[in-house]
N, C-alpha and C positions, 0 to 999 in steps of 0.2 A: 607566416603572415595570417592574420585573422580573416575569417570570412565576413565580408561586409553585407552581402545579400545571399539569398538562397541560390541565385544563379551562379555564385562562386563555389558552391558545394561540389564535391566529386560526383560524376555521373551516376554511380550506383545509388547514391543517396537521393538524388533528384528523381531517378527513375522508379525507385521502389518504395519511397515513403510519401505519405500525404503531406500537403503543404504545412499544416500546423506542426507536424512531427519534424519536418525539415527545420523549422524555427528552433525547436528544442535541440536538435542535433547541432545546429550552427552556434547557438548560445553556449552549449556544453563545450564545444571545441574551442570557442573563443576564450572561455574561462580557462581551459586547459593550457592554451597558448600563453595566457597571462600569469599562470601559477608558477611559482618557483619550484625548481626540481626537488629541493629538500622538503617541500611542504606536502607534496603528493595529493593536494586537494583535501587532506584530512580535516583541515580547519573549516573548510566550507561544509564538508559532510557533517561534522559535529555541530556546526551552527544550524544547519537545516534540521537536524535531529532535535536540537534544543528548542527550536521554534515550532516544532511539530509540523513542518512543511511536508505534505504528503506526496512529494514528487519522487519518482523512482530515480535512483542515482546509480550510474555505471561509472566505475573508476577505471580510467585508462592511464597507464603509466609505462614509461620506458625503463624505470628503475625499480621494479617490483620484486618482492620476495614473498615467501610464505607468511612471514610475520605481518607484513603490510597487508596482504590479502585478508588474513584473519581479522586484523584490526578494522579494515574497511567493512567487512561483512558484519562485524559486531556493532559498528557505528551506523549500520543501516543500508549500506550499498547492496544492490540486488545482483550486481555482477562485477567482476574484476577482470580487466583485459590488459595483457602485457603487449607492448610494442616489440617488434613489428607484428602486424596481423594482416590477414586478408580482409578485403573490403566487406566480405560477408559476415565476419565476426561481429563488428559493432551493429550491423544491420539486424542480425539475429537477436542480439541482446536487446536492441530497441524494440523489436517486434514482441519479444517475450515480456518486456517491461510494460508495453502498451496493453498486452493481453491481460497481464496481472492487474494492471490499473483498472481495466474495464470490469474484471471480475470483482475487484474491491468496491468499485462504484455500484455495481449491482447488489452486492451484499449490504452496502450502506443504505441503498434505497429500500431494501427489504426491512432493515432495522428501523428505518424511519416510519415505514408502514406499521410495523408492530408497535412502535412507540405511540403512533397516532391512535391505533385501536385501543391500547391500554388507557390512553388519556380519555377515551370515551366511556370507560367503565363507570358504573355507579360506585358510590363509596362502598356499598356492601359487596359488589362484585370484586372490587379491588382488594377488599379485606380477605375474601376467599382465595383470590389469586395469590396474594402474599403468603397466606398460610400454606397453600399447595407448593409454592416455590420454596418455602422454608423446609419442606420435606414432610409435612403432615399428611397422613393418609386421608382419604376423602371423608371417612367418618370422624376422624380426629379433628380435621379442619372444620367440619360442621359443628362439632361440640364447642371448639374454641371460638368460633364466630357467632355462636348462638343460634345456628340454623337447626331446624328439626330434621331428623333423618328417618327414612322409612326402610325397613328391612323386610325382605321376603324370605320365607322359609319354604324350601322345596323339599317335599318328602323323599 
């Protein structure tokens, strides 16, 4: 029977997971309840991957095997759980997924900051940066961008 509200979830889920995570857990299990046994949720996993939806997916199945686990991981699942399992198993997988998602969000924030800094470069600064990224040495990039170089000679 599907979970209609978070109050319907098992006690360990309500006790250990924050409310927004309980929503994810509930929706995931409702989808699993509605999925045909021979589908294994792979269709949903492929669709999420094709649409570039950045949600972490944990595959839970009672009919799994190594081939299915490998396929699920190749399609983007972050974990594969076979039934029956202790209540702690999906909770640990969810915690791991949330931790990974937080790290990914932090990295994306850092990337956005770098992109913003690059956008503020002058045309000349961007030209020099592009030359350096292309692998030119500092002197080589100076010559290719028309900048003067100064050399020091130390006896």
